C-alpha positions as a printed Julia matrix, in Angstrom:
68×3 Matrix{Float64}:
   0.05  -0.06   -0.03
   2.82   2.41    0.92
   4.54   1.6    -2.35
   1.59   2.85   -4.52
   1.13   6.05   -2.68
   5.0    6.56   -3.21
   4.78   5.98   -6.8
   2.05   8.53   -7.27
   4.03  11.27   -5.63
   7.12  10.69   -7.64
   5.17  10.26  -10.92
   6.51  13.46  -12.22
   4.71  16.44  -13.86
   2.8   17.05  -17.12
   2.28  20.33  -18.84
  -1.25  20.97  -19.81
  -2.03  23.76  -22.36
  -5.34  25.42  -22.89
  -5.57  25.99  -26.49
  -9.1   26.58  -27.61
 -11.73  29.16  -26.12
 -14.46  27.68  -23.89
 -17.0   30.17  -25.32
 -20.04  28.17  -26.25
 -19.32  25.06  -24.12
 -21.2   23.86  -21.02
 -20.8   25.12  -17.63
 -19.32  21.79  -16.54
 -16.59  22.09  -19.18
 -15.81  25.57  -18.02
 -15.54  24.5   -14.45
 -13.0   21.7   -15.38
 -10.72  24.38  -17.04
 -11.06  26.62  -13.94
 -10.43  23.82  -11.62
  -7.01  23.47  -13.16
  -6.25  27.19  -12.41
  -6.1   28.19  -16.0
  -7.5   31.63  -16.8
  -6.1   32.75  -20.14
  -6.02  31.15  -23.5
  -2.8   29.51  -24.55
  -1.73  29.37  -20.87
   0.31  26.43  -19.85
   0.29  24.84  -16.35
   2.29  22.23  -14.83
   0.33  19.58  -12.75
   1.29  16.19  -11.18
   1.18  13.3   -13.63
  -1.36  11.13  -12.24
  -4.63   9.25  -13.35
  -6.9   12.0   -12.1
  -5.14  14.85  -13.92
  -5.0   12.72  -17.21
  -8.83  11.98  -16.66
  -9.46  15.72  -16.43
  -7.55  16.36  -19.69
  -9.56  13.37  -21.32
 -12.87  15.03  -20.21
 -12.16  18.14  -22.46
  -9.63  17.08  -25.11
 -11.06  19.6   -27.55
 -10.06  22.49  -25.22
  -6.78  21.01  -23.57
  -3.7   19.31  -24.73
  -0.63  17.78  -22.95
   2.53  19.45  -23.97
   5.69  17.3   -23.55
């Protein structure tokens, strides 16, 4: 159990870029973008690389991309 927690904390970081405007999309999708702390178009944020962050990006792939 302790090993799985340890691997999640040492998993690294991913860069997430917000590249398309959220105008015209649902409030839920706008909330996903804001939950990442993104406020401006073409902004890139660095977040921990774990399944939950990857899942957030998969919810709105038309608005976000992973930059490596």
